[in-house]
C-alpha positions in Angstrom: 0.0 0.0 0.0 1.2 3.5 -0.8 0.0 5.3 2.4 -1.3 8.8 2.6 2.0 9.8 4.1 3.9 8.9 0.9 1.2 10.6 -1.3 1.3 13.8 0.8 4.9 14.1 1.8 7.7 12.0 0.3 6.3 11.7 -3.2 5.3 15.3 -3.3 8.7 16.3 -1.8 10.4 14.4 -4.7 8.1 16.0 -7.2 8.9 19.4 -5.8 12.6 18.7 -6.0 12.4 17.6 -9.6 10.3 20.7 -10.4 12.7 23.1 -8.8 16.1 21.6 -9.5 15.4 19.8 -12.8 17.8 17.1 -13.9 21.0 17.0 -11.9 23.6 17.3 -14.7 25.8 20.2 -13.7 28.8 18.1 -12.5 29.8 14.7 -11.4 28.9 15.2 -7.8 28.4 12.8 -4.9 25.3 14.7 -3.6 23.5 13.8 -6.8 23.9 10.2 -5.9 22.1 10.7 -2.5 19.1 12.1 -4.3 19.1 9.4 -7.0 19.3 6.7 -4.3 16.2 8.3 -2.8 14.5 8.3 -6.2 15.5 4.7 -6.7 13.9 3.7 -3.4 10.8 5.7 -4.2 10.5 4.0 -7.6 10.8 0.6 -6.0 8.1 1.5 -3.5 5.6 3.2 -5.8 6.3 1.8 -9.2 6.1 5.2 -10.7 8.5 5.1 -13.6 9.2 8.9 -13.6 11.5 8.4 -10.7 13.5 5.8 -12.6 13.5 8.1 -15.7 14.8 10.9 -13.5 17.9 8.9 -12.7 18.4 7.5 -16.2 17.9 10.9 -18.0 20.5 12.6 -15.8 23.2 9.9 -15.9 22.6 9.6 -19.7 24.2 13.1 -20.0 27.3 12.0 -18.2 28.2 8.7 -19.8 29.4 8.7 -23.4 28.8 5.8 -25.8 32.4 4.8 -25.1 31.8 4.7 -21.4 33.7 7.9 -20.6 32.5 10.0 -17.7 32.1 13.7 -18.1 33.8 15.7 -15.3 35.4 12.6 -13.8 39.1 12.9 -13.0 40.7 9.6 -11.9 44.0 11.2 -11.2 42.5 13.3 -8.4 42.0 10.1 -6.4 38.9 11.6 -4.9 36.6 9.0 -3.1 33.7 11.4 -3.5 33.7 10.7 -7.2 33.0 7.0 -6.8 29.7 7.5 -5.0 27.6 7.6 -8.2 29.0 4.3 -9.2 26.1 2.7 -7.2 23.6 4.2 -9.6 25.6 3.2 -12.6 25.4 -0.4 -11.4 21.7 0.0 -10.8 21.2 1.3 -14.4 23.4 -1.3 -16.0 21.5 -4.2 -14.3 18.3 -2.7 -15.6 19.4 -1.8 -19.1 22.4 -3.9 -20.0 24.0 -0.9 -21.7 27.7 -1.6 -22.2 28.6 2.1 -21.8 27.5 1.9 -18.2 29.6 -1.2 -17.5 32.6 0.5 -19.0 32.1 3.6 -16.8 31.6 1.3 -13.7 34.9 -0.4 -14.5 36.6 2.9 -14.9 35.5 4.1 -11.5 36.5 0.7 -9.9 40.0 1.0 -11.4 40.6 4.1 -9.3 40.7 2.0 -6.2 43.5 -0.2 -7.6 45.9 2.7 -7.2 44.1 4.9 -4.6 46.8 6.1 -2.1 46.6 4.5 1.3 47.7 5.1 4.8 50.3 2.7 6.2 47.4 1.1 8.1 45.8 0.3 4.7 43.0 2.9 4.7 42.2 4.9 1.5 43.2 8.5 1.5 40.1 10.6 1.2 41.6 12.5 -1.7 45.0 13.0 -3.2 45.1 16.5 -1.9 44.4 15.2 1.6 47.5 12.9 2.1 47.5 10.3 4.9 43.9 11.1 5.9 40.9 8.9 6.4 37.6 10.7 6.6 34.3 9.2 7.8 32.7 10.7 4.7 34.8 8.6 2.4 33.3 5.3 3.7 29.9 6.2 2.3 31.5 7.4 -0.9 33.4 4.3 -1.8 32.7 1.2 0.3 29.1 0.3 -0.8 30.2 0.8 -4.5 33.3 -1.3 -3.9 31.2 -4.1 -2.5 28.5 -3.9 -5.2 31.1 -4.1 -7.9 32.9 -7.1 -6.5 29.8 -9.0 -5.7 28.3 -8.3 -9.2 31.4 -8.3 -11.4 34.8 -8.8 -9.7 34.1 -11.7 -7.3 37.5 -11.0 -5.7 37.4 -12.2 -2.1 40.4 -10.2 -1.2 38.7 -7.0 -2.5 35.6 -7.8 -0.5 37.7 -8.2 2.6 39.4 -4.9 1.8 36.1 -3.1 1.5 35.0 -4.4 4.9 38.4 -3.5 6.4 37.9 0.1 5.3 34.9 0.4 7.5 36.7 -1.2 10.5 39.8 1.0 10.1 37.7 4.1 9.8 35.9 3.2 13.0 39.0 2.3 15.0 41.1 5.2 13.8 38.5 7.9 14.4 37.0 6.5 17.6 37.0 8.9 20.6 36.8 6.8 23.8 35.8 9.8 25.9 32.6 10.4 24.1 31.9 7.1 22.3 31.6 9.0 19.1 33.8 9.1 16.0 35.7 12.2 15.1 35.3 13.6 11.5 38.7 12.4 10.3 42.1 10.9 11.2 45.5 12.1 10.0 48.1 9.3 10.2 51.3 11.5 10.1 49.8 14.3 12.3 51.0 16.9 9.8 47.7 18.7 9.6 47.1 21.7 11.9 43.7 20.3 12.8 45.1 16.9 13.9 45.6 16.3 17.6 49.3 15.6 18.2 48.8 12.4 20.1 46.0 10.8 18.2 45.9 12.5 14.8 42.1 13.0 15.3 40.1 15.9 14.1 38.8 18.1 17.0 35.1 17.1 16.8 32.5 14.6 15.9 30.6 16.3 13.0 27.0 15.3 12.6 26.9 14.7 8.8 30.2 12.7 8.9 28.7 10.4 11.4 25.6 10.2 9.2 27.6 9.3 6.2 29.4 6.6 8.2 26.2 5.1 9.6 24.7 4.9 6.1 27.9 3.3 4.9 27.6 0.6 7.6 23.9 -0.1 6.8 24.3 -0.2 3.1 27.5 -2.3 3.3 26.0 -4.8 5.7 23.1 -5.4 3.3 25.7 -6.4 0.7 28.5 -8.0 2.7 28.2 -11.8 2.7 27.5 -13.1 6.2 30.1 -15.7 5.9 32.8 -13.0 5.3 35.3 -13.1 8.1 34.9 -9.4 8.8 31.1 -9.4 8.9 30.7 -9.9 12.6 33.0 -7.0 13.4 31.3 -4.7 11.0 27.9 -5.7 12.5 29.2 -5.1 16.0 30.4 -1.6 15.0 27.0 -0.8 13.4 25.2 -1.7 16.6 27.6 0.3 18.7 27.3 3.4 16.5 23.5 3.1 16.3 23.2 2.7 20.0 25.4 5.7 20.7 23.6 7.9 18.1 20.2 7.1 19.6 21.4 8.1 23.0 22.5 11.6 22.0 19.4 12.8 20.2 17.7 16.0 21.1 13.9 15.8 20.5 14.6 12.9 18.2 17.1 14.6 15.9 20.8 15.5 16.0 23.1 18.5 16.4 25.5 19.9 13.8 28.4 19.2 16.2 27.6 16.0 18.1 30.1 16.2 21.0 29.1 19.7 22.0 25.3 19.5 22.5 25.2 22.3 25.1 27.5 24.9 23.5 25.9 28.1 22.5 25.2 28.4 18.7 25.0 24.6 18.1 21.9 23.8 16.1 19.8 20.8 15.0 20.9 19.9 11.5 18.8 18.2 8.8 21.2 16.2 6.7 22.8 14.4 9.6 19.4 13.7 11.1 18.0 12.3 7.8 21.1 10.1 7.2 21.2 8.7 10.7 17.5 8.0 10.7 17.7 6.2 7.4 20.6 4.1 8.5 18.9 3.0 11.7 15.6 2.4 10.1 17.2 0.2 7.4 19.3 -1.6 9.9 16.2 -2.5 11.9 14.3 -3.6 8.8 17.2 -5.9 7.8 17.4 -7.5 11.2 20.9 -6.0 11.8 19.7 -4.0 14.9 17.3 -4.7 17.7 13.7 -4.1 16.8 13.4 -1.3 19.4 16.0 0.7 17.5 13.6 0.8 14.5 10.8 2.2 16.7 13.1 4.9 18.0 14.2 5.8 14.4 10.5 6.0 13.4 10.1 8.6 16.1 13.2 10.4 14.7 11.7 10.5 11.3 8.5 12.1 12.5 10.7 14.7 14.3 12.6 15.3 11.1 9.3 16.2 9.5 8.4 18.5 12.4 11.8 20.2 12.6 12.9 20.5 9.0 10.2 19.9 6.4 8.2 22.9 5.2 5.8 23.9 2.5 5.7 27.1 0.5 2.7 29.1 -0.6 2.7 27.4 -4.0 2.4 24.0 -2.3 6.0 22.9 -3.0 8.0 21.2 -0.3 11.4 22.1 1.0 13.8 20.8 3.7 15.7 23.4 5.7 18.6 23.8 8.2 21.2 21.9 6.2 24.9 22.7 6.5 25.9 23.6 3.0 29.4 22.1 3.2 32.0 21.3 5.8 35.5 19.8 5.6 39.0 20.0 6.8 42.2 21.6 5.5 42.3 23.1 2.0 42.3 26.9 1.3 41.1 28.9 3.1 42.1 26.5 5.9 39.4 24.7 7.8 40.6 23.9 11.2 37.8 21.6 12.4 37.0 23.7 15.4 33.5 24.2 16.8 33.5 27.7 15.6 34.4 26.6 12.1 31.5 24.1 11.9 29.1 26.8 13.1 30.5 29.3 10.5 29.4 27.3 7.5 26.1 28.4 5.8 22.8 26.6 6.3 20.5 26.4 3.3 17.2 25.0 2.1 16.8 22.0 -0.2 20.5 21.0 -0.1 20.7 17.8 -2.1 22.4 15.9 0.8 19.5 16.6 3.1 16.9 16.1 0.3 18.3 12.7 -0.7 18.7 11.6 2.9 15.1 12.6 3.5 13.8 10.6 0.6 15.7 7.5 1.6 14.5 7.8 5.2 10.9 8.4 4.1 10.9 5.2 2.1 12.4 3.2 5.0 9.7 4.8 7.3 7.0 3.6 4.9 8.4 0.1 4.8 8.4 0.1 8.6 4.8 1.2 8.6 4.0 -1.6 6.2 5.5 -4.2 8.5 3.0 -3.1 11.2 0.0 -3.9 9.1 -1.4 -7.4 9.0 -2.9 -6.8 5.6 -0.5 -5.8 2.9 -0.9 -4.8 -0.7 1.3 -7.1 -2.8 0.3 -6.0 -6.3 -2.2 -3.7 -8.0 -3.0 -3.3 -11.7 -5.7 -1.2 -13.3 -8.4 -3.9 -12.7 -7.0 -6.2 -10.0 -5.1 -6.4 -6.8 -3.5 -9.0 -4.5 -3.4 -8.7 -0.7 -1.5 -10.6 2.0 -4.3 -11.1 4.5 -2.6 -13.3 7.2 1.2 -12.9 7.4 1.3 -15.7 10.1 -0.5 -18.2 7.9 0.9 -20.7 5.3 -0.9 -21.1 2.0 -4.1 -21.1 4.1 -4.9 -18.3 6.6 -5.3 -19.2 10.2 -9.1 -19.0 9.8 -11.6 -18.1 7.1 -12.4 -14.4 6.8 -14.6 -11.9 5.1 -13.2 -8.8 3.5 -15.3 -5.8 2.7 -14.1 -4.1 -0.5 -15.8 -0.8 -0.8 -18.6 -2.3 1.3 -18.9 -5.5 -0.8 -18.3 -8.8 1.0 -15.5 -11.1 -0.3 -15.0 -14.5 1.4 -11.6 -16.0 1.6 -9.5 -18.7 3.4 -6.0 -18.2 1.9 -3.2 -16.0 3.3 -2.9 -14.3 -0.1 -6.1 -13.3 -1.9 -6.6 -11.6 -5.3 -9.4 -9.2 -6.2 -10.7 -8.8 -9.7 -13.2 -6.7 -11.6 -11.9 -3.4 -10.2 -12.1 -0.1 -12.0 -9.0 1.7 -13.3 -7.7 4.8 -11.4 -10.1 4.3 -8.5 -9.7 4.2 -4.7 -10.6 1.1 -2.8 -11.0 0.5 0.9 -10.6 -3.0 2.2 -11.7 -3.8 5.7 -11.1 -7.0 7.7 -12.4 -6.6 11.2 -10.8 -3.5 12.7 -8.1 -3.4 10.0 -8.4 -1.1 7.0 -6.2 -0.9 3.9 -6.6 1.7 1.2 -5.1 1.6 -2.3 -5.7 3.1 -5.7 -5.8 1.1 -8.9 -3.5 2.1 -11.8 -4.8 4.1 -14.7 -5.3 2.4 -18.1 -5.1 3.8 -21.6 -7.7 1.5 -23.2 -9.2 -2.0 -23.2 -9.3 -4.1 -26.3 -11.8 -7.0 -26.4 -10.6 -9.9 -28.6 -14.2 -10.5 -29.7 -14.0 -7.2 -31.4 -11.1 -8.5 -33.4 -13.0 -11.6 -34.6 -12.3 -14.1 -31.9 -15.2 -16.7 -31.6 -14.5 -18.3 -28.3 -16.4 -21.4 -29.4 -13.6 -23.9 -28.7 -13.4 -25.0 -32.4 -12.4 -21.9 -34.4 -8.7 -20.9 -34.6 -8.8 -17.7 -32.5 -5.0 -17.2 -32.8 -5.1 -14.5 -35.5 -7.7 -12.4 -33.7 -6.0 -12.5 -30.3 -2.6 -11.9 -31.9 -4.1 -8.9 -33.7 -5.5 -7.5 -30.5 -2.0 -7.8 -28.9 -0.4 -6.2 -31.9 -2.8 -3.3 -31.8 -2.6 -2.8 -28.0 -1.0 0.6 -27.2 1.3 1.2 -24.3 -0.7 1.1 -21.1 -3.5 -0.8 -22.7 -5.2 -4.1 -21.8 -6.2 -7.0 -24.1 -9.3 -8.7 -22.6 -10.2 -12.4 -23.3 -13.7 -12.7 -22.0 -15.6 -15.8 -21.1 -15.4 -18.6 -23.7 -13.2 -21.3 -25.1 -10.5 -20.1 -27.4 -8.6 -22.6 -29.5 -5.1 -21.1 -30.0 -1.7 -21.8 -31.3 1.2 -20.1 -29.4 0.7 -16.4 -28.6 3.4 -13.8 -28.4 3.2 -10.7 -26.1 4.8 -7.3 -26.4 6.0 -4.8 -23.8 3.9 -2.3 -21.8 0.6 -4.2 -21.9 -1.8 -6.3 -19.8 -3.3 -9.5 -21.0 -6.4 -10.4 -19.0 -7.8 -13.9 -19.2 -11.2 -13.3 -17.5 -13.2 -15.6 -15.3 -14.7 -18.3 -17.5 -12.2 -17.8 -20.3 -10.2 -20.8 -21.4 -7.2 -20.7 -23.8 -7.1 -24.2 -25.3 -3.7 -24.9 -26.8 -4.2 -26.4 -30.2 -3.7 -30.2 -30.6 -2.4 -29.6 -34.1 1.2 -29.9 -33.0 2.5 -29.7 -36.5 1.3 -26.1 -36.8 3.3 -24.9 -33.8 6.2 -22.4 -34.6 9.6 -23.7 -33.8 12.0 -21.6 -31.7 15.6 -22.3 -32.8 18.1 -22.8 -30.1 20.3 -20.0 -31.1 21.1 -17.5 -33.8 24.4 -15.7 -34.6 24.4 -12.2 -33.0 26.6 -9.2 -32.7 27.1 -9.4 -28.9 30.0 -10.5 -26.7 28.7 -14.1 -26.8 28.3 -14.2 -30.5 24.9 -15.7 -30.2 21.3 -15.0 -29.4 19.6 -17.7 -27.4 16.0 -18.3 -28.4 14.8 -21.8 -27.5 15.9 -24.1 -24.7 15.5 -27.4 -23.0 16.7 -28.4 -19.6 19.4 -25.8 -19.4 20.7 -25.9 -22.9 20.1 -23.9 -26.0 17.8 -26.2 -28.0 15.2 -25.9 -30.6 11.7 -26.2 -29.1 8.1 -25.7 -29.9 6.8 -22.2 -29.0 4.9 -22.2 -25.8 1.3 -21.3 -25.1 2.3 -17.7 -24.1 5.7 -16.4 -25.1 7.7 -13.2 -24.3 11.1 -12.1 -25.5 12.7 -8.9 -24.2 9.4 -7.8 -22.6 9.2 -5.0 -20.1 6.3 -4.0 -17.8 3.8 -6.7 -18.7 0.9 -8.1 -16.7 -0.9 -11.4 -17.3 -3.9 -11.5 -15.0 -7.3 -13.0 -14.5 -9.3 -15.9 -13.2 -9.3 -17.8 -16.5 -7.5 -21.0 -17.5 -4.7 -21.9 -19.9 -5.1 -25.5 -20.9 -2.0 -27.1 -22.5 -3.8 -30.3 -23.4 -0.6 -32.3 -22.9 -2.2 -35.7 -22.9 -4.9 -35.0 -25.5 -2.3 -33.6 -28.0 0.1 -36.5 -27.4 2.9 -34.5 -25.9 3.2 -36.9 -23.0 3.4 -40.0 -25.1 7.0 -39.7 -26.3 8.6 -37.4 -23.7 12.2 -37.9 -24.6 13.2 -35.1 -26.9 16.3 -36.5 -28.6 17.3 -34.2 -31.5 13.7 -33.1 -32.4 12.3 -29.8 -31.1 11.5 -30.0 -27.4 8.0 -29.8 -26.1 6.4 -26.4 -25.4 5.8 -24.9 -22.1 2.8 -22.9 -20.9 4.6 -19.6 -20.3 8.1 -18.9 -21.6 9.8 -15.6 -20.8 13.3 -14.8 -22.0 15.2 -11.7 -21.2 12.1 -10.0 -19.7 11.8 -7.5 -16.9 9.0 -6.4 -14.6 6.4 -9.1 -15.5 3.6 -10.1 -13.2 1.4 -13.1 -13.5 -1.7 -13.0 -11.3 -4.5 -15.5 -10.8 -4.3 -17.5 -14.0 -4.8 -21.3 -13.8 -2.4 -23.4 -15.9 -3.3 -27.0 -16.4 -2.0 -30.0 -18.3 1.2 -28.4 -19.7 3.1 -30.4 -22.4 6.2 -30.0 -20.2 7.4 -27.3 -17.8 4.7 -24.9 -16.9 6.2 -21.5 -16.0 9.7 -21.0 -17.4 11.2 -17.5 -17.1 14.9 -17.4 -18.0 17.5 -14.6 -17.9 14.7 -12.3 -16.6 14.4 -9.9 -13.7 11.8 -8.5 -11.3 9.1 -11.2 -11.7 6.0 -11.7 -9.6 3.7 -14.7 -9.6 0.8 -14.3 -7.3 -2.4 -16.3 -6.7 -1.5 -18.5 -9.7 -2.6 -22.2 -9.9 -0.5 -24.9 -11.7 -1.7 -28.5 -12.0 -0.9 -31.6 -14.0 -1.5 -35.4 -13.4 0.9 -37.0 -11.0 2.3 -39.2 -13.8 2.7 -36.5 -16.5 6.4 -36.3 -17.6 8.5 -33.2 -16.9 5.6 -31.0 -15.9 7.5 -28.9 -13.4 5.4 -26.2 -12.0 7.8 -23.2 -11.9 11.4 -23.2 -13.3 13.1 -19.8 -12.9 16.4 -20.1 -14.8 19.2 -17.5 -14.3 16.7 -15.0 -13.1 17.0 -12.3 -10.4 14.4 -10.9 -8.0 11.6 -13.4 -8.4 8.6 -13.8 -6.1 6.0 -16.6 -6.0 3.3 -15.6 -3.5 0.2 -17.6 -2.8 0.7 -20.0 -5.6 -0.7 -23.6 -5.7 1.2 -26.4 -7.4 0.2 -30.0 -8.0 2.5 -31.5 -10.7 4.0 -34.7 -12.1 7.5 -33.5 -11.5 9.1 -30.9 -9.2 6.7 -28.2 -8.1 9.4 -25.5 -8.2 12.9 -26.1 -9.7 15.4 -23.3 -9.6 18.0 -23.5 -12.3 20.8 -21.6 -14.0 21.9 -23.4 -17.2 23.6 -26.7 -17.8 27.3 -26.9 -18.5 27.9 -24.6 -21.4 25.1 -22.1 -20.6 26.2 -21.8 -17.0 29.9 -21.4 -17.8 29.4 -19.1 -20.7 26.9 -16.7 -19.2 27.7 -17.1 -15.5 24.3 -15.8 -14.5 23.0 -17.2 -11.2 19.4 -17.5 -10.2 19.3 -15.3 -7.2 17.1 -13.4 -4.8 14.1 -15.7 -4.9 11.2 -15.5 -2.5 8.7 -18.3 -2.3 6.0 -17.6 0.3 2.4 -18.6 1.2 2.6 -21.3 -1.5 1.2 -24.8 -1.5 3.2 -27.6 -3.2 1.4 -30.9 -3.6 2.6 -34.2 -5.0 5.6 -33.8 -7.4 9.1 -35.1 -6.8 10.2 -32.0 -5.0 8.5 -29.1 -3.2 11.4 -26.7 -3.9 14.3 -28.1 -6.0 17.6 -26.5 -6.8 19.1 -28.0 -10.0 20.0 -30.1 -11.5 20.7 -27.7 -14.3 22.4 -24.9 -12.3 26.0 -24.5 -13.6 25.6 -20.7 -13.1 24.7 -21.0 -9.4 21.7 -20.4 -7.2 21.9 -18.1 -4.2 19.7 -16.2 -1.7 16.6 -18.3 -1.8 14.0 -17.7 0.9 11.1 -20.2 1.3 8.7 -19.2 4.1 5.2 -19.7 5.3 4.6 -22.5 2.8 2.7 -25.8 2.9 4.0 -29.0 1.3 1.8 -32.1 1.0 2.7 -35.5 -0.5 6.0 -34.6 -2.1 8.8 -37.0 -2.4 11.1 -34.4 -1.0 10.6 -30.9 0.5 13.9 -29.2 -0.3 15.7 -31.1 -3.1 19.2 -30.0 -4.1 20.7 -31.8 -7.2 24.1 -31.2 -8.6 27.1 -33.2 -9.7 30.7 -33.0 -10.8 30.9 -31.2 -14.1 28.4 -28.5 -13.2 31.4 -26.3 -12.6 32.9 -23.8 -10.3 30.2 -21.2 -11.1 27.6 -23.7 -9.9 27.6 -22.4 -6.4 24.4 -23.1 -4.3 24.4 -20.9 -1.2 22.2 -19.2 1.3 19.1 -21.4 1.0 16.7 -20.7 3.9 13.5 -22.5 4.8 11.5 -20.8 7.6 8.0 -21.5 9.0 7.3 -24.3 6.5 4.8 -27.1 7.2 5.3 -30.5 5.5 2.7 -33.3 5.5 3.5 -36.7 4.1 6.7 -35.5 2.6 8.8 -38.6 2.4 12.2 -36.8 2.8 12.0 -33.2 4.1 15.5 -32.2 3.0 17.9 -33.8 0.6 21.2 -32.6 -0.8 22.8 -34.6 -3.6 26.2 -33.6 -5.1 26.4 -36.9 -7.0 23.1 -36.8 -8.9 23.2 -39.4 -11.7 21.7 -37.2 -14.5 23.0 -37.0 -18.1 24.6 -39.7 -20.1 27.7 -39.9 -17.9 25.7 -39.7 -14.6 26.6 -43.1 -13.4 30.3 -43.0 -14.3 33.0 -43.1 -11.7 33.8 -39.4 -12.4 30.4 -38.4 -11.1 29.8 -41.1 -8.5 33.1 -41.9 -6.8 33.4 -41.2 -3.1 37.1 -40.7 -3.4 38.6 -37.2 -3.6 38.9 -35.8 -7.1 40.9 -32.8 -8.2 39.1 -29.5 -7.5 38.9 -27.9 -10.9 36.5 -25.9 -13.2 34.1 -28.8 -13.1 33.7 -28.8 -9.3 30.4 -27.4 -7.9 30.0 -25.9 -4.4 27.2 -26.2 -1.9 27.2 -23.5 0.8 24.8 -22.8 3.6 21.4 -24.4 4.0 19.1 -23.4 6.9 15.9 -25.0 8.2 14.2 -22.9 10.8 10.8 -23.7 12.4 10.0 -26.5 9.9 7.4 -28.9 11.0 7.3 -32.2 9.1 4.8 -35.0 9.9 4.4 -38.5 8.4 7.9 -38.5 7.0 9.0 -41.8 5.5 12.6 -42.2 4.4 14.4 -39.8 6.6 14.5 -36.3 8.2 17.4 -35.1 6.1 20.0 -36.7 3.8 23.0 -34.7 2.7 25.8 -36.0 0.4 28.5 -33.5 -0.5 31.7 -34.1 -2.4 34.8 -35.4 -0.7 37.1 -32.8 -2.4 34.7 -29.9 -1.8 32.4 -30.7 1.2 29.1 -28.9 1.6 29.6 -26.0 3.9 26.9 -26.1 6.5 23.5 -27.6 7.3 21.7 -25.8 10.1 18.4 -26.8 11.6 16.8 -24.7 14.3 13.5 -25.2 16.2 12.4 -28.1 13.9 10.2 -31.1 14.5 10.2 -34.3 12.4 7.7 -37.1 12.9 8.0 -40.4 11.2 5.0 -42.3 9.6 4.5 -45.5 11.6 3.9 -47.3 8.3 6.8 -45.8 6.4 7.9 -47.6 3.2 11.6 -47.6 2.4 12.7 -45.4 -0.5 15.9 -44.1 -1.9 16.2 -40.5 -0.5 18.5 -39.3 -3.3 19.2 -40.4 -6.9 22.8 -41.4 -6.5 24.6 -44.8 -7.0 25.2 -47.0 -3.9 22.5 -45.3 -1.8 20.3 -47.8 -0.2 16.5 -47.3 0.3 15.7 -46.4 3.9 12.8 -45.7 6.2 12.5 -43.8 9.5 16.1 -42.6 9.3 17.2 -39.5 11.2 19.7 -37.1 9.7 22.4 -38.5 7.5 25.4 -36.3 6.5 28.5 -37.2 4.5 31.1 -34.9 3.2 29.9 -31.8 5.1 32.0 -29.3 6.9 29.5 -28.6 9.7 26.1 -29.8 10.9 24.4 -27.6 13.5 21.3 -28.7 15.3 19.5 -26.3 17.7 16.3 -27.5 19.4 15.6 -30.2 16.8 13.1 -33.0 17.7 12.9 -36.3 15.8 10.0 -38.6 16.7 9.7 -42.2 15.5 13.3 -42.4 14.2 14.8 -45.9 14.3 18.5 -46.1 15.0 20.8 -43.2 15.5 19.2 -39.8 15.1 22.4 -38.4 13.5 24.7 -40.4 11.2 27.8 -38.3 10.3 30.5 -39.6 8.0 33.4 -37.5 6.9 31.8 -34.5 8.6 34.0 -31.8 10.0 31.9 -30.8 13.0 28.5 -31.7 14.5 27.2 -29.1 16.9 24.0 -29.9 18.8 22.2 -28.0 21.5 
């Protein structure tokens, strides 16, 4: 939900800033980045593209087609000039424009020769020798980390970035006040430097604000397994605790260590930056929850103290120190009087950007308080999270009142349809109220007006495809009630396809009439090829799918209707092995797409995989239903492949194969494109039948990381979490940071399995794949990192609680189970928990682990297990409490 606060304050403040300042294009200046980060956050919150365009249009003027940066001088070795690199990475990830990548690499190259103190800290600028400033941590460290995690993958560089934060804290810390001074001069040559410590005389508010933001933003990026992560987290907690203790009426002074001196004043930029950092830290779970509540109070005080509105209705933020520093000409001595001598101004970009970032964090905090949450809204539909404590089903049935009309529900996520564009809706549930506004719509095109019959016999493909072709940007193609016999359909960007209640798209049984998607075509890109069709992680000719999208942006597929693949009726299931012929079609195939939402549609009887997005970003699947017979071949429910930022919320699966299978290319595709599937959220979903509830692999040579599965229900699956990899998948095939929380499993035969010797492919049963003897670690060796089960309740298990087989030459890193309960079926039938040679069928087995570095069990209960609860073989450490 976009609350009234955002409509009346943050958004209007951003609009006022854009109106008064226009595009920020005067110079390559770090304070622009602060504003752009605020606009980026506001765009993510509201979906209003003008905030994204504001960033792109400005940076477009700085970056030449060759990747040169106007006004950037590498030889100045100025950390301030690196700050905008974060926005370049943001734009490159959204656009793929090579000029942005070249500019990013140019900025990163500065750090390779940036002068350093003897202690290893970056000089703030070349003109400030042997000096570390708190300001510089914000300017370079988050960019440094973003670059290495996205492009460089240099562990030493990641360590170096973390060490900058630690050095800055330790070198500027003042034990008398518990604060950090503005800067530190290693050789004590500056007149402002104390002779004994090299410290600047005071703790300046905005410097501490910059540093707090650097800590919050960096901890969001820094891998938790990094050796410096605990120390950086400890510092962030200390800094935040201290800052909260020295507020005055919820905000902060210009000079923090002189609160009672005459002339000191409450300053807006420092207050905004510190508020943002603490709000974000609390949201990410880096700080105690109480800190977030205190920071929410600070934000309200920021509004009261600094935010104003002029007669023309435009907003401004006041009381911002225009600039402050140390040294230079005329000389800035860092004294109290010096900091008070600098001008204060309105609408300074540092305060404005800090305010926008804090405003969005405040809004996110307010959202977390509400039990009902708006997950998605289009012009004619919406999706709500009604019970955040439920699983697929809410704790109890409920009645919603939508503008007074009753809507019954029993699922945690519910979708509403038949809404009116650009209209306000009030949803009440008991004492709770949620208000939202539907999006505007340019027009609606009914496929019947284009000649579609909907009689189940006529070929309605030309009519529907014509409506799609004619649909303007911001328009909707409506498929009303009826049965529409279709060949594969192809969508375009900036449109909505609505398959209304009672509408059925019946995929033609004339399989010979299907278009063929070739596997690849020659292309003028770095890979020399354009991938079109695919099958199980390889570029492969395939039949076009029921609904296809290539390079789409901003597309919605919504409605209560059905897409019927007629897999059995058309004969697709009769000869499932593809061989050299074109592979079977899918139900939905998205390649290189961005910002796509699928809501409510029912997919049944797919010829093969159902939902298959690949190399795509920012995808939402909500209230969707996917079903196929238990014995239908390869009818996976959802197969995101090499995708980023994917959410499946309130989706129901019942399939003949894995319900969800997360992938990233097999062999060549993974190694050539090195594109992991990452940042996946699966929540409030139901996975029934199928081989796996959530599977990772086996085609994942590009890696899978940061998967969150929570508040889900699994029923009757062979396995709950199923990880499948093998030698040959390669060193980019890293599986890491897989977390299950608050998941219920019923009749799941093996709740958790990890198999690094999966016998897939023609060589799957060869000694190379299956040997338990150590092999050389090389480019063919995959990696399994951290897997966490927390508050998982599994009843009527059969084979085992968990089965984990790593590689002797590269053991799986860690299996952690916390607050879990596993109960065995009294009548359990033996089964093989994993598909690997020399694995005996088992029943009522506890936890088996082999070739694992560490197994950690905290408050884990196993009922009905026969024999030892834990069998560990070639395991580095077993910790139980």
